[in-house]
C-alpha positions as CSV (number, residue, x, y, z in Angstrom):
1,M,-14.5,11.9,30.1
2,F,-18.4,11.8,29.9
3,K,-18.2,10.3,26.4
4,S,-15.9,7.5,27.5
5,I,-17.0,3.9,27.7
6,R,-15.8,3.8,31.3
7,F,-18.2,6.6,32.3
8,K,-21.1,5.0,30.4
9,F,-20.4,1.6,32.2
10,I,-20.4,3.3,35.6
11,L,-23.5,5.4,34.8
12,L,-25.3,2.3,33.5
13,Y,-24.6,0.2,36.6
14,F,-25.3,3.2,38.9
15,L,-28.7,3.8,37.4
16,L,-29.5,0.1,37.4
17,V,-28.6,-0.4,41.1
18,F,-30.4,2.9,42.0
19,M,-33.6,1.8,40.3
20,V,-33.4,-1.6,41.9
21,M,-32.8,-0.2,45.4
22,V,-35.6,2.4,44.9
23,I,-38.1,-0.3,43.8
24,I,-37.0,-2.6,46.7
25,S,-37.2,0.2,49.2
26,V,-40.6,1.3,48.1
27,F,-41.8,-2.3,48.2
28,L,-40.4,-2.9,51.7
29,I,-41.8,0.3,53.1
30,Q,-45.2,-0.4,51.7
31,Q,-45.2,-4.0,53.0
32,F,-43.9,-2.8,56.4
33,Q,-46.5,-0.2,56.6
34,Q,-49.3,-2.5,55.5
35,Y,-48.2,-5.1,58.0
36,H,-48.1,-2.8,61.0
37,L,-51.4,-1.1,60.1
38,G,-52.9,-4.6,59.7
39,V,-51.6,-5.5,63.2
40,V,-53.1,-2.3,64.6
41,S,-56.4,-3.0,62.8
42,G,-56.4,-6.5,64.2
43,N,-55.7,-5.3,67.7
44,L,-58.5,-2.7,67.4
45,S,-60.9,-5.3,66.1
46,Q,-60.0,-7.8,68.8
47,I,-60.4,-5.2,71.6
48,A,-63.7,-4.0,70.1
49,G,-64.9,-7.6,70.0
50,S,-63.9,-8.1,73.6
51,I,-65.7,-4.9,74.7
52,M,-68.8,-5.9,72.8
53,T,-68.7,-9.3,74.5
54,T,-68.3,-7.6,77.9
55,L,-71.2,-5.3,77.3
56,E,-73.6,-8.1,76.4
57,G,-76.4,-8.5,78.8
58,I,-75.8,-5.1,80.4
59,D,-78.1,-2.3,80.1
60,W,-75.2,0.0,79.6
61,A,-77.4,3.1,79.1
62,D,-78.5,2.8,82.7
63,N,-75.3,1.4,84.0
64,K,-72.8,4.0,82.8
65,S,-70.6,3.6,85.7
66,E,-70.2,-0.2,85.1
67,V,-69.5,0.4,81.5
68,Q,-66.9,3.0,82.4
69,S,-65.2,0.7,84.7
70,N,-65.1,-2.0,82.0
71,I,-63.6,0.6,79.6
72,S,-61.0,1.6,82.1
73,L,-59.5,-1.8,81.9
74,Y,-58.2,-1.0,78.5
75,E,-56.5,2.3,79.4
76,Q,-53.1,0.5,79.6
77,V,-53.5,-0.7,76.0
78,G,-52.5,2.7,74.7
79,M,-55.6,3.5,72.7
80,E,-58.7,5.6,73.0
81,I,-62.0,3.9,73.4
82,Y,-65.4,5.6,73.2
83,I,-68.9,4.2,73.8
84,I,-71.4,6.3,71.9
85,E,-75.1,6.2,72.7
86,K,-77.5,6.2,69.8
87,N,-79.5,9.4,70.4
88,N,-79.9,12.7,68.8
89,N,-76.7,14.0,70.3
90,F,-74.5,11.0,69.7
91,T,-73.4,11.2,73.4
92,I,-70.2,9.7,74.6
93,I,-71.3,7.8,77.7
94,S,-68.0,6.1,78.3
95,S,-64.3,6.7,77.3
96,T,-60.8,6.1,78.3
97,N,-60.5,9.9,78.0
98,P,-62.9,11.2,80.8
99,S,-62.7,14.7,79.4
100,Y,-64.9,13.8,76.5
101,L,-67.7,12.2,78.5
102,N,-71.2,13.3,77.7
103,E,-69.8,15.2,74.7
104,N,-71.3,15.0,71.2
105,A,-69.2,12.5,69.4
106,M,-69.8,14.1,66.0
107,Y,-67.7,17.1,67.1
108,I,-64.9,15.0,68.6
109,L,-64.6,11.9,66.5
110,N,-65.0,11.1,62.8
111,S,-68.6,11.5,61.9
112,D,-68.4,9.3,58.9
113,L,-67.2,6.3,60.9
114,I,-69.9,6.9,63.5
115,L,-72.6,7.0,61.0
116,S,-71.2,3.8,59.4
117,A,-71.4,2.1,62.7
118,F,-75.0,3.2,63.4
119,N,-75.8,1.9,59.9
120,G,-74.6,-1.5,61.0
121,E,-71.2,-1.3,59.2
122,T,-67.7,-1.4,60.6
123,G,-65.8,1.7,59.7
124,E,-62.1,2.1,59.5
125,K,-60.0,5.2,58.6
126,D,-56.5,6.6,59.1
127,I,-56.8,10.2,60.1
128,I,-54.1,12.8,60.1
129,S,-54.6,15.7,62.5
130,G,-52.8,18.8,63.6
131,W,-52.1,22.0,61.7
132,E,-49.1,20.5,59.9
133,G,-50.4,16.9,59.9
134,E,-48.0,15.9,62.5
135,K,-50.4,13.4,64.1
136,S,-51.7,10.2,62.6
137,S,-54.1,7.7,64.0
138,K,-56.1,4.6,63.1
139,N,-59.8,5.0,63.7
140,M,-62.4,2.2,63.8
141,A,-66.1,2.2,64.7
142,F,-68.2,-0.9,65.4
143,P,-72.0,-1.1,66.0
144,L,-73.4,-2.2,69.4
145,Y,-76.6,-4.3,69.5
146,D,-79.1,-4.8,72.3
147,E,-80.7,-8.1,73.2
148,H,-83.2,-7.6,70.3
149,S,-80.3,-7.2,67.8
150,R,-81.0,-3.6,67.3
151,I,-78.2,-1.0,67.1
152,N,-78.3,1.1,70.2
153,G,-74.8,2.4,70.2
154,A,-71.3,2.2,68.8
155,V,-67.8,1.4,70.0
156,Y,-65.2,3.9,68.6
157,L,-61.5,3.1,68.9
158,R,-58.5,5.3,68.0
159,Q,-54.9,4.1,68.0
160,D,-52.0,6.6,67.7
161,L,-49.7,5.6,64.8
162,E,-46.7,7.7,65.8
163,D,-44.6,4.7,66.8
164,I,-45.4,3.0,63.5
165,H,-44.4,6.1,61.6
166,R,-41.3,6.5,63.6
167,T,-40.4,2.9,62.8
168,L,-41.1,3.5,59.2
169,N,-38.9,6.6,59.1
170,Q,-36.1,4.6,60.7
171,S,-36.6,1.9,58.1
172,K,-36.5,4.6,55.3
173,L,-33.3,6.0,56.7
174,I,-31.7,2.5,56.9
175,L,-32.8,1.8,53.3
176,T,-31.5,5.2,52.2
177,R,-28.1,4.5,53.8
178,A,-28.1,1.0,52.3
179,T,-28.9,2.5,48.9
180,T,-26.2,5.0,49.2
181,L,-23.7,2.4,50.2
182,A,-24.8,0.1,47.4
183,L,-24.4,3.0,44.9
184,A,-21.0,3.8,46.2
185,I,-20.0,0.1,46.0
186,T,-21.5,0.0,42.5
187,V,-19.5,3.0,41.4
188,V,-16.3,1.4,42.7
189,L,-17.0,-2.0,41.3
190,G,-18.3,-0.4,38.0
191,Y,-15.1,1.6,37.8
192,L,-13.0,-1.5,38.3
193,L,-15.1,-3.5,35.9
194,A,-15.1,-0.8,33.3
195,K,-11.3,-0.4,33.8
196,S,-10.9,-4.1,33.2
197,I,-12.8,-3.7,30.0
198,T,-11.6,-0.3,28.8
199,G,-8.0,-0.9,29.9
200,P,-7.3,-3.4,27.2
201,I,-9.3,-1.4,24.7
202,N,-7.3,1.7,25.5
203,D,-4.1,-0.4,25.2
204,V,-5.3,-1.6,21.8
205,T,-6.2,2.0,20.8
206,I,-2.8,3.4,21.8
207,K,-1.0,0.7,20.0
208,A,-3.2,1.1,17.0
209,E,-2.3,4.8,16.9
210,K,1.4,3.8,17.0
211,M,0.8,1.4,14.2
212,A,-0.9,4.2,12.2
213,M,2.3,6.2,12.7
214,G,4.4,3.4,11.2
215,D,5.5,1.4,14.3
216,F,4.1,-2.1,13.6
217,D,6.0,-3.9,16.4
218,Q,3.1,-3.7,18.8
219,V,1.9,-6.6,21.0
220,V,-1.1,-6.5,23.3
221,E,-0.9,-8.5,26.5
222,V,-3.6,-11.2,26.7
223,K,-4.9,-11.4,30.3
224,S,-8.1,-13.4,29.9
225,N,-10.0,-15.8,27.6
226,D,-13.1,-13.7,27.4
227,E,-14.2,-11.4,24.5
228,I,-11.5,-8.8,25.6
229,G,-8.9,-11.5,25.6
230,Q,-10.1,-12.6,22.2
231,L,-9.9,-9.0,20.9
232,A,-6.3,-8.8,22.2
233,S,-5.4,-12.1,20.6
234,M,-7.0,-11.0,17.3
235,F,-5.1,-7.7,17.5
236,N,-1.9,-9.5,17.9
237,Y,-2.8,-11.8,15.0
238,L,-3.7,-8.8,12.9
239,T,-0.4,-7.1,13.8
240,A,1.6,-10.3,12.8
241,R,-0.3,-10.7,9.6
242,L,0.1,-6.9,8.8
243,N,3.8,-7.2,9.5
244,D,4.0,-10.2,7.1
245,V,1.9,-8.4,4.4
246,L,4.0,-5.2,4.8
247,Q,7.2,-7.2,4.6
248,E,5.9,-9.0,1.5
249,M,4.9,-5.6,0.0
250,S,8.3,-4.2,0.9
251,N,10.1,-7.1,-0.7
252,D,7.8,-6.8,-3.8
253,K,8.6,-3.1,-3.9
254,K,12.3,-3.8,-3.7
255,R,12.1,-6.4,-6.4
256,I,10.1,-4.1,-8.6
257,D,12.4,-1.1,-7.9
258,T,15.4,-3.4,-8.7
259,I,13.8,-4.5,-11.9
260,I,12.8,-1.0,-12.9
261,N,16.1,0.6,-12.0
262,N,18.1,-2.1,-13.8
263,M,16.0,-2.6,-16.8
264,A,17.4,-1.7,-20.2
265,D,14.3,0.3,-21.1
266,G,13.4,3.7,-19.6
267,L,10.3,4.0,-17.6
268,I,8.5,7.2,-16.6
269,A,5.3,7.6,-14.6
270,T,3.3,10.8,-14.2
271,S,0.5,12.0,-11.9
272,A,-2.9,13.1,-13.3
273,D,-1.7,16.8,-13.2
274,G,1.3,15.9,-15.4
275,K,4.0,15.9,-12.8
276,I,6.7,13.1,-13.2
277,I,6.5,10.9,-10.1
278,H,9.1,8.3,-11.2
279,A,11.8,8.0,-13.7
280,N,14.3,5.1,-13.7
281,P,18.1,5.6,-14.5
282,A,17.7,4.2,-18.0
283,A,15.1,6.9,-18.8
284,I,17.4,9.7,-17.6
285,R,20.3,8.2,-19.5
286,M,18.3,7.8,-22.7
287,L,17.0,11.4,-22.6
288,K,20.5,12.7,-22.2
289,L,19.5,14.8,-19.2
290,G,22.9,14.7,-17.5
291,G,21.7,12.7,-14.5
292,Q,19.3,15.4,-13.3
293,N,16.3,14.3,-11.2
294,L,13.0,14.4,-13.1
295,T,10.7,13.9,-10.1
296,Q,8.0,16.6,-9.9
297,K,9.1,18.1,-13.2
298,S,6.4,18.7,-15.8
299,F,6.0,15.9,-18.3
300,D,5.2,18.3,-21.1
301,D,8.3,20.4,-20.3
302,V,10.5,17.4,-20.7
303,F,8.9,15.8,-23.8
304,S,7.5,18.8,-25.7
305,P,10.9,19.8,-27.1
306,L,11.4,16.2,-28.3
307,N,8.0,15.5,-29.8
308,K,5.0,17.8,-29.9
309,K,2.6,14.9,-29.9
310,L,4.0,13.5,-26.7
311,T,2.3,15.9,-24.3
312,L,-0.6,15.4,-21.9
313,D,-2.4,18.4,-23.5
314,Y,-2.1,16.8,-27.0
315,L,-3.1,13.3,-25.8
316,A,-6.1,14.7,-23.9
317,K,-7.2,16.8,-26.9
318,E,-6.9,13.8,-29.3
319,E,-8.2,11.3,-26.6
320,K,-5.3,9.1,-27.6
321,W,-4.1,7.5,-24.4
322,Y,-2.6,4.4,-26.0
323,G,0.1,4.4,-28.6
324,H,3.8,5.2,-29.3
325,E,5.9,8.0,-30.8
326,I,9.4,8.1,-32.1
327,I,11.8,10.6,-30.4
328,D,15.0,11.8,-32.1
329,I,17.8,12.3,-29.7
330,D,21.2,13.8,-30.6
331,K,23.8,11.9,-32.7
332,G,21.2,9.8,-34.5
333,M,19.8,8.1,-31.4
334,K,16.2,7.2,-31.7
335,L,13.7,6.2,-28.9
336,R,10.3,4.6,-29.2
337,A,8.1,6.0,-26.5
338,K,5.2,3.7,-25.8
339,Y,2.6,5.2,-23.5
340,A,-0.6,4.0,-21.7
341,P,-2.9,5.5,-19.0
342,I,-3.0,4.6,-15.4
343,I,-6.7,4.2,-14.5
344,K,-8.2,4.2,-11.0
345,E,-11.0,1.8,-10.0
346,D,-13.5,4.5,-10.6
347,E,-12.3,4.8,-14.2
348,E,-10.7,8.2,-13.6
349,L,-7.3,9.0,-15.1
350,E,-4.6,8.7,-12.4
351,G,-1.6,9.4,-14.6
352,L,0.5,8.2,-17.6
353,V,3.2,5.6,-17.9
354,V,5.8,5.8,-20.7
355,L,8.2,3.1,-21.7
356,L,11.3,4.3,-23.6
357,Q,13.0,1.8,-25.9
358,D,16.3,2.5,-27.7
359,V,15.5,1.6,-31.3
360,T,18.7,3.1,-32.8
361,E,20.2,-0.3,-33.6
362,Y,16.8,-1.6,-34.6
363,E,16.4,1.3,-37.0
364,K,19.9,0.6,-38.3
365,L,19.2,-3.1,-38.8
366,E,15.9,-2.2,-40.4
367,N,17.7,0.1,-42.8
368,M,20.3,-2.6,-43.4
369,R,17.6,-5.1,-44.1
370,K,15.9,-2.8,-46.6
371,E,19.3,-2.1,-48.2
372,F,20.0,-5.8,-48.2
373,V,16.7,-6.6,-49.9
374,A,17.3,-3.8,-52.4
375,N,20.9,-5.0,-53.1
376,V,19.8,-8.6,-53.5
377,S,17.0,-7.4,-55.8
378,H,19.5,-5.4,-57.8
379,E,22.1,-8.1,-57.9
380,L,19.5,-10.6,-59.2
381,K,17.8,-8.0,-61.5
382,T,21.0,-7.3,-63.5
383,P,21.7,-10.8,-64.7
384,L,18.0,-11.6,-65.1
385,T,17.6,-8.5,-67.3
386,T,20.6,-9.6,-69.4
387,I,19.2,-13.1,-69.7
388,K,15.8,-11.9,-70.6
389,S,17.0,-9.4,-73.2
390,Y,19.3,-12.0,-74.8
391,T,16.5,-14.6,-74.8
392,E,14.0,-12.2,-76.4
393,T,16.6,-11.4,-79.0
394,L,17.1,-15.0,-79.8
395,L,13.3,-15.6,-79.9
396,D,13.0,-12.7,-82.3
397,G,15.0,-14.5,-84.9
398,A,18.6,-14.2,-83.9
399,I,18.6,-17.9,-83.2
400,E,19.1,-18.6,-86.9
401,D,22.6,-17.1,-86.6
402,K,24.6,-19.9,-85.0
403,E,27.6,-17.7,-84.2
404,L,25.4,-15.1,-82.6
405,T,23.4,-17.7,-80.8
406,T,26.5,-19.3,-79.3
407,Q,27.7,-15.9,-78.2
408,F,24.3,-15.1,-76.6
409,L,24.1,-18.4,-74.8
410,E,27.6,-18.0,-73.4
411,V,26.4,-14.6,-71.9
412,V,23.3,-16.3,-70.5
413,E,25.4,-19.1,-69.0
414,S,27.7,-16.5,-67.5
415,E,24.9,-14.5,-65.9
416,A,23.3,-17.8,-64.7
417,D,26.6,-18.8,-63.0
418,R,26.7,-15.3,-61.5
419,M,23.3,-15.8,-59.9
420,T,24.3,-19.3,-58.8
421,R,27.4,-17.9,-57.0
422,L,25.2,-15.2,-55.4
423,V,22.7,-17.6,-54.1
424,Q,25.4,-20.0,-52.9
425,D,27.2,-17.2,-51.1
426,L,23.9,-16.0,-49.5
427,L,23.1,-19.6,-48.3
428,R,26.6,-20.0,-46.9
429,L,26.5,-16.7,-45.1
430,S,23.1,-17.5,-43.7
431,N,24.2,-21.0,-42.5
432,I,27.2,-19.5,-40.8
433,E,25.2,-16.8,-39.0
434,F,22.6,-19.3,-37.8
435,K,25.2,-21.7,-36.6
436,Q,24.1,-24.4,-39.1
437,T,27.5,-24.9,-40.7
438,K,29.3,-28.0,-39.7
439,W,33.0,-27.2,-39.4
440,N,35.5,-29.9,-40.2
441,K,38.2,-28.5,-37.9
442,V,41.6,-30.2,-38.0
443,E,45.1,-29.3,-36.9
444,A,47.0,-27.8,-39.8
445,D,50.1,-25.8,-40.5
446,L,49.1,-22.3,-41.4
447,N,52.3,-21.9,-43.5
448,E,51.2,-24.6,-45.9
449,I,47.6,-23.3,-46.2
450,I,49.0,-19.9,-47.2
451,K,51.4,-21.4,-49.7
452,D,48.5,-23.4,-51.3
453,A,46.4,-20.2,-51.6
454,V,49.3,-18.2,-53.1
455,L,49.9,-21.0,-55.6
456,K,46.3,-20.9,-56.7
457,V,46.3,-17.2,-57.5
458,D,49.7,-17.3,-59.2
459,V,48.2,-17.4,-62.7
460,S,46.1,-14.2,-62.0
461,V,49.2,-12.5,-60.6
462,K,51.2,-13.3,-63.6
463,N,48.5,-12.2,-66.0
464,K,48.6,-8.7,-64.4
465,K,52.4,-8.8,-64.2
466,Q,52.2,-8.2,-60.5
467,E,54.7,-9.1,-57.8
468,L,53.5,-11.4,-55.0
469,I,56.0,-12.1,-52.2
470,C,55.1,-14.7,-49.5
471,N,57.0,-14.8,-46.3
472,T,56.1,-17.8,-44.1
473,F,57.2,-18.4,-40.5
474,E,60.4,-20.3,-40.0
475,E,58.7,-23.1,-38.1
476,P,55.3,-24.7,-38.4
477,I,52.3,-22.8,-36.9
478,T,49.7,-25.3,-35.9
479,V,46.1,-24.0,-36.0
480,L,42.8,-25.8,-35.5
481,I,40.7,-24.8,-38.5
482,D,38.4,-26.0,-41.3
483,T,41.1,-25.9,-44.0
484,D,38.7,-25.5,-46.9
485,S,36.8,-22.6,-45.4
486,M,40.0,-20.8,-44.2
487,E,41.6,-21.3,-47.6
488,Q,38.5,-19.7,-49.1
489,V,39.1,-16.7,-46.8
490,F,42.7,-16.3,-47.9
491,L,41.8,-16.7,-51.6
492,N,39.1,-14.1,-51.2
493,I,41.5,-11.6,-49.7
494,L,44.2,-12.4,-52.3
495,S,41.7,-12.1,-55.1
496,N,40.6,-8.7,-53.9
497,A,44.2,-7.6,-53.6
498,I,44.9,-8.7,-57.2
499,K,41.6,-7.1,-58.5
500,Y,42.2,-3.7,-57.0
501,T,45.9,-3.5,-57.6
502,D,47.0,-2.2,-61.0
503,K,49.4,-3.9,-63.3
504,H,53.0,-4.2,-62.1
505,G,51.7,-3.7,-58.6
506,K,53.0,-5.4,-55.5
507,I,51.3,-7.8,-53.0
508,D,53.1,-9.0,-49.7
509,V,51.9,-12.0,-47.7
510,S,53.4,-12.5,-44.2
511,V,52.8,-15.3,-41.7
512,Y,54.2,-15.1,-38.1
513,K,53.4,-16.0,-34.5
514,E,53.0,-13.4,-31.8
515,N,51.8,-13.8,-28.1
516,N,50.3,-17.2,-28.6
517,V,48.4,-16.2,-31.7
518,S,49.1,-16.5,-35.4
519,K,48.8,-13.6,-37.8
520,V,48.5,-13.5,-41.6
521,I,49.1,-10.1,-43.2
522,I,48.1,-9.5,-46.8
523,E,49.2,-6.0,-48.0
524,D,49.0,-4.4,-51.4
525,N,49.8,-1.0,-53.0
526,G,46.5,-0.9,-54.9
527,I,43.8,1.8,-55.0
528,G,43.0,1.5,-51.3
529,I,39.8,2.2,-49.4
530,P,38.5,5.6,-48.5
531,D,38.1,6.3,-44.7
532,K,34.3,6.7,-45.1
533,D,34.0,3.2,-46.5
534,L,36.3,1.4,-44.0
535,S,33.6,1.1,-41.3
536,R,31.1,-0.6,-43.7
537,I,33.5,-2.7,-45.7
538,F,32.2,-6.0,-44.1
539,E,28.5,-5.2,-44.8
540,R,26.7,-7.4,-47.3
541,F,26.8,-6.2,-50.9
542,Y,28.8,-3.1,-49.9
543,R,31.2,-2.1,-52.6
544,V,33.6,0.8,-52.7
545,D,33.7,0.8,-56.5
546,K,30.4,-0.9,-57.5
547,A,30.9,-0.7,-61.2
548,R,34.4,-2.2,-61.1
549,S,33.3,-4.9,-58.7
550,R,30.5,-6.1,-60.8
551,E,32.7,-5.9,-63.9
552,M,35.1,-8.3,-62.2
553,G,32.3,-10.7,-61.3
554,G,32.1,-10.1,-57.5
555,T,28.9,-10.7,-55.5
556,G,29.7,-8.2,-52.7
557,L,29.5,-11.0,-50.1
558,G,33.1,-12.1,-50.0
559,L,34.3,-10.0,-47.1
560,S,31.1,-10.7,-45.1
561,I,31.6,-14.4,-45.5
562,A,35.3,-14.1,-44.7
563,K,34.6,-12.2,-41.5
564,E,32.0,-14.8,-40.3
565,I,34.4,-17.7,-41.1
566,V,37.3,-16.1,-39.2
567,E,35.1,-15.3,-36.2
568,A,33.7,-18.8,-36.2
569,H,37.3,-19.9,-35.6
570,S,37.7,-17.5,-32.6
571,G,39.7,-15.2,-34.8
572,K,39.6,-11.6,-35.9
573,I,39.9,-9.9,-39.3
574,E,40.9,-6.2,-39.7
575,I,41.4,-4.0,-42.7
576,F,43.4,-0.8,-42.8
577,S,44.1,1.7,-45.6
578,P,46.4,4.7,-45.5
579,S,44.7,8.1,-45.4
580,N,46.2,9.0,-48.8
581,G,44.0,6.2,-50.3
582,K,46.9,4.1,-51.6
583,G,47.2,0.4,-50.6
584,T,45.3,-1.9,-48.3
585,K,46.4,-4.1,-45.3
586,V,44.4,-7.0,-44.1
587,I,45.3,-8.7,-40.8
588,I,43.8,-12.1,-39.9
589,T,44.5,-13.3,-36.4
590,L,43.9,-16.9,-35.4
591,P,44.6,-18.7,-32.1
592,I,47.2,-21.5,-32.3
593,A,46.1,-25.1,-31.7
594,E,47.4,-25.3,-28.1
595,E,45.6,-22.2,-27.1
596,V,42.3,-23.4,-28.7
597,T,42.6,-26.7,-26.8
598,A,43.2,-24.8,-23.5
599,L,40.2,-22.6,-24.1
600,A,38.0,-25.6,-24.9
């Protein structure tokens, strides 16, 4: 209570009014007292002058009775008058108080004043008498002169001041009561004024406390246009702005949470002591933790079994707060963990943030790229080596043998053609993958295209004494295709069937329509494809029997190109082989022309 602004306001006004009233009261009492004492002094001086005028021309030493009668005239004035003769005894020869006649004035009256009068000076003094100072009087002494202007006596006047003091006491009482009333009014008005000031402040304080507890829907009533009203208006403005800022922060947090929770990469954040404070669903899924909550778990406990270098202790020891590590998860899954520190404004470590990226496919693609480069290098190296060796042989003198030279040049030409086919296949495959191939699609009968392809491989079939049976559909099957490219696909599949089927083998080709799609099935009873190779059969340069494939002049890109061409026509190519390793079935599915038009 005593520390409140309200109490301080009341105390301040109380002291201010109290000091003002005390100063005013003291001033008024002093002025009142001086005024009345001045009046008394004036009256005494006036009466003394009148007495001195009356006594002029009278030998008052010899006419004491006449002097006494003159003095008696002033008995009603209410003061004491004494005529003192100048002699050795300072005798009172006349007085309004007859009991003091012929007495020594030095013992009755103030001797200092008497001596001042006999020295030609007017003396004045307020004298307090009585054992307890209960009586107060104004005393004045004036010199008396004879006809020769010599001092021959003195007039001593004494006026009782009891009435004046009584009046002063009454004035003091009135002023005291006025001061008390003023102070009481001051306390009441101070309380009301302080309440008008502290009330809104208390209201602001209470609502600020509610805001601190999370309730931001607080509005202070504005009751005036003064500083308090301005404070209330500013508080309301602050509340509105705070609500807006918090709403923006909440929206930003929701957006960030949505982004973090739905991002493909995993995100984990830790505190400075190594406790995980956030982990998004992707991180939990990538770490194969069965959906368990990672919050408040130890970062080291989670990552130490996966990678010893990905612990806070290790990072702190090595002072390596920026970097990445590869984490091996089960079933060949690989994660790249990129980490960075969370730094406070005072440069202290607040925690660690880790971004988890699934690089399994990237690693596979990288391995495939390396394998592709190695395969291309190998495919080019073999003919180049042959060309170089035959060229060196010719340069060493074999060129003189025309028959041998012709034989060597035919080999060089064959190897050069092989490299040309390889480069052309690579360029075609690249153009298809990067959508740079311009397809010349037209409506064509799939039956006729198959017949043309079968006709073109008829010589190869007869050379190996194989049986090729072609069963086309009983009615035309119209497809929207690039006829040259699609014929290349069929020729590639048929050529593979012929290559990998022994003499006297059998190849069946069937064309039919099923559920608004057309299907071409090419099946042989050749050497087949092992199960372990089926999943990779469409990879570039992948060969089941590498030696046999190269011997037959294959580039290892035929099936890759076939797959890209079929998929570019919204189709699908599938290869099956029995588990016993005998025979291969290739199924090519293409949409019919009406279906393609509808889809477009």
